[in-house]
N, C-alpha and C positions, 0 to 999 in steps of 0.2 A: 500317487500325484508324484509329479514334478519338482524338484526344489528349485523353483524358479522365486524370480526377485520380481517386485511390481513397487509402483509408488501410489503410494495410498493419501489420497487428499481427505482433509476433514474439513468441511465446509462451516465459516462461521454461525452463531445463533441466527444470524438474521438473514442468512443464505440459504436456508433450509426451504423455504420456496421458492427461491431462484436460481435452484440447482442445474435449470437447463443452461442459463446465461453462463455460470462457472463452466461448465461443460464446454460450451461454444467457446469460452475464452482461452480454456487451456489448449484447445486444439491451434487457435489462433497464436497464442505465445510458442508453441512448439515448432509450428509453422515459419513464424517468424524468426525463430532461433535454429533453424534447421533440424531440430532435434526428431528424428524418425521415432514414430509408434506405430503399433498394431492396432490396438484397440481401447476406447474409452468408455469405460460402463460405472452406472451407477450401483451398489450394492447395498442395500440397507441404507445406512446414513452416511455410507463415505462413497468416494468416487473411486475406480479403480483404475489406474492408467498402466496400461502395456507397452513400455518404452523399450528400444534398443539401448540406451545408455541410459539407464535409472538416475544414475546420480547427477549427471547433467541436467534429465529433463524435471528431475525434483527442484533443482535450482532456479531452473525458469519458470517452473509454474510458481513457485513461492514468492514470485515478484507479482504476483495478482492478489486485488484485493477479494474479499469475501471468503477468505481463507482461514480457519482456527490453527491449521499446522500440516506439516506435510510429511510423510514417513516414508522411508525405503524399508521394504518389508517382505519377509519370506511367507508364503502361502502354506497353510495345510487344512485338513478335512476339520470342521466343526466337530470334534468327538473328543471326548476326554483325554485318551492316552495319546493322540496325534497332536494335542495341542502341548499337552505335558513334555512330551519326546521332543516337541519343535522350540520350544522354549529352552531347554537343558542343554541341546545341541547348538542353538544360536548362542549361548551363554559361554559353552566350551570354547566357542571361535572368538569371541570379541573379549572377555574379560581379563582383567590384568591379576596378575600377581596382589593378593592381600585387600582386594576390593571390595566395598560393602554394597551390596544390591538389593534393589526392591523390585519385587514382580506385581506389576499392575494389569488388570484385568477390566475390559470393558464390552458392553455390547449384550448379543441375543445368546443365553446360554440356555441349551436343551439336557434336561434329563441332569443337571448339575448346577450349582449356583459359580458365579466368577470367584467367591470367596474360597469355593472349593480347589478351583484350578490354581489360585493364587497359593494356597497351603501346600497343595502337590507339586507344583510346580518349584517351589522354594526348597523343598525337599528333593526334588530330584537334582537340581542346579547343583547344591550343596554335594550330592553324593556323586556328581558327574565331574567335580571340578576338585575332588579330594587333593590335597598336596598343594594347592596353588594360595592357600590360606585366604578362600574367598568366605565371607562371612553375609549373613541376612543384616540387612540396616533396618532403620523406623521409615516412619513418614517424615521426620524430619531430618534425617542424618542418612545419606546414603553416599556412595559415588556414582552409581549407573543405574538408572532404571530400565527393566525390561518391560515394555509394556506391549500388549496384544489386544486387537480389536476383532471381537466377533459377529460375524456377521450370521445370516441362516444357515447358508452353504459351508461358509470357510472361515479359517481364523489365520488373520494378519498378524504376525508378530516382526515388530518393528528393530531393525538392526539401527535404524539411525532416524532421529525426529528433530525438527525444525518447527520454531512457532512461526506462524504466520502473520499476515496484516491486519486482519481482521476486515469490519466493514461491509460492503456488499460487493458482488461482482461487478466490474468495470462496467458502465454505459447499461446496466441494468434497467435503469430509470426510462429508457429510451427519451431522453431530452435531451436536449443543447442547452448549456449555458456558458457566458461568456465570463471568463477570470481575468485578472492582472497578476502580474509579478513586477515589483519593484523593490525589496526587501527581503528578508528572511520570513518575516511573518506574513505577509502574502503569499511566500512561495508555501509557507505551511497551508496557508487558507486554502490554495489551487491543491494541494495534494488531498484536504480534507474533502473539495469539492467532488475529485474524482472517487476517495473512498466512499463517497456515498453516492454513488453509482450514475453521476453526471459523464454527459460525453462534453468535455471541456472543447473550448476555444481560447487559447493561451495569447494575451496582450502581453507585452514586457513593452514597461516604460522605465525612462532613464534620464536622468538630468547630464550627465556628463558622460562622454566617452570613456572616461579612467573608470569608471562602474561598469563597464561591459562585460569584462574579463569576470569579474566577482559572478555578475548575476547569470553569465552563459555559465558557469559550473553549476549553478544551482539548477538553472532548466535543463542543462544535460541529466541531471537526477531525476526532474520530472517526467519528461516525455518518455522516460523509459516505464512509466509507470502506466501508458496511456493505451496499450494495448492496439499500436496501429504501428506498421511496417513506414509509414511516411506521417510527416505532421508539418504544418505551415505554422510560422511563429510570425507574429506581426509585433514590430517593432517601432514604438514610438518615441520620439525626444521631446522632452517637456522643457520649454525653454521658461524656468523658473527657479529662483533661488530661494524659495520662500517654505517654511517649515512643513511637518508632516501633515497637521490637519489640512492645507492648502492643497498640497499636493494631492492627497486624498480625495479632496472634492474634484480637483481638476481630472483624476483619473476615473473616478465615478463617471463626469461629463463623458468622457472619451468612450466608456461602457457602454453608454446610454445611446451614443452615436452609432457606435459598431453595431450594436445588437439591432437596432431600427435598421439600419443597411443590409443586413444578413439575415432579418425577418427570423431572430433570437429571442425568446419569449423572457428569457432568465437571465439574472446577472446575480454574481455572485462577489460580494463587498468583503474584502479583507480586513475588517475591522470587528471588535468585541467590545461591549461596554464593559469588561474588566479594565480595559488598557483606554481606551478613548472615551471622551465625555457622551453620556447616553442622548443628551441633546443633539449633537452632532451626528451621532450614528442614525437619531431618529430623522434628522433633516434629510440626510441620505437618503433613506428609504423613501421619505416622500417625494425627493424627486424622481425617483425611479418609477412611483408607484402614476406620478402624475404624467407618465409618458406611454402609461397601459402596460409598464412593464411589470415584472415579479422580483423584486430583491430577496437573496438568500444570505444568510450571513452564516458561514459553515462555524466560527469561531465562537458564537454566541455563548456556547457552554464552556470557554476555552478556563484549562485549570493546567497545573503542572504534566498532564497528558502532552500537552504541547510540545513539551522537550523528547518524550518518545516517539511522537510523528517527526521531529526534526531528524532524529537519529535513524529512523526508517530510512529517509532519502538520503543520507550521508552527509546531514549538515550539522553533525555532531561539534564541528568546529566555531559554528556560528550560533552556538545556543547563546552564548554571553550575548549579543548583539539582541536577541529577541528579549531576554532579562532587562536589557537596559530600556524597553522601553513600559517596563512596568514602572520605572523610577520617573518618567516624564511628567511634567507637571504641564497640562493643558491650558490655554487661555483659549475657551471657546467663544469665537466670534465671527460674525457672518463677512467673508468678502463680497466685496462688491461683484454681481452678476455679470458686468459688462467687462470686467476686469479676466472674470476667470473665462469667461466666453472667447476673449482675444486669444490667451494664452491656447486653450483648446485648440481654435481653430488654427493656429500655427503647429501645433503638435499633433493635429491630423496630417497636415500637409508634409510631416516626415516620416508618415509611413514606410516602412520597408519591410516587403514579405520576404522570409527565408522559410523554403521548404527543404527538408531534410528526412534521409534514410536513416531512420533512429536505430543504434548501433551501440556500443557499450561507450565512446567516446567522439562526441561530436562537436566537441568545445571548439577545436581552430576550424571547422568547416562554418560553423553559426558565426563567430567572429568575423571570418573571411566575409562572408557573404552581407553580413551586416555593414561593415568597413566599406566595404568595395565602390558604393558610390560617396564617400565622405572623402 
């Protein structure tokens, strides 16, 4: 068997019944990023990608949701001797002097156990790297892990492994939903909506022109997760200087109108009962239901994991802003419906649609389009 290198994709636990959607998305993202591939196939519990450039292909694939991890791996036969030899050869190529290592084997073992392979491979690595000061480590203490995944036919020995984003495959629900972005928390809510498999229509709301650069930088990270070569973004200027609750209620009304106009049945609301008053969130839900629409609260189970979600889309430097929301004391009172309706009417009139070909950096392109009529 040739000493070939493959990209191995490990579906998340909630994607096991949506593998066909994940394969479709892998093909899409590789084509969008102009990464050539020969074949993509399901083999056991993993997806094998034969790509011309495994390094760039694995990086592109790992931007998708529905993935537990992506590896660059060498393929060998699933037999005892081939696996042991393959692991020790990889170790000799990539280990550095003095490193402690751990061998971990998972998958389909025939005629032997995975533990048998781990012990034999560990001994073989020590023998093959004699003189380099390399020693076996423990589950809690090691410098480098050698991981191998076994299918019925082959063994894939990972040279490099990168953790995935989890969730389910993009657009695997086959349902459209409208979501808004106006700050860091709503951006994470939009991300979570995508992560839950919805096809999102993104609405951007802002009060001041000075907020645009900040918002567009965030949006630039979000649109790269949509697995679309081209996206349309609708920008609305909200002529209001009121607090967070009223702004959120205004945006909810804007979403309702947009959903009805576009015949979209679902609305994603970026509120959480852990931050916003529960009465307020319930009132928004009732407003949506009253229009025969379905409200979704992607952040309903919000906890500290929201910060990990923020990091996933490059929002590390904005985490402090999300944390500040947890310290706000909201005064939950109902605003006059006519007042909100008047602001919504004016905001709807300010609509500016921007169409962009999704690339690594669309910030200036988006800004130029939004500001072109200002």
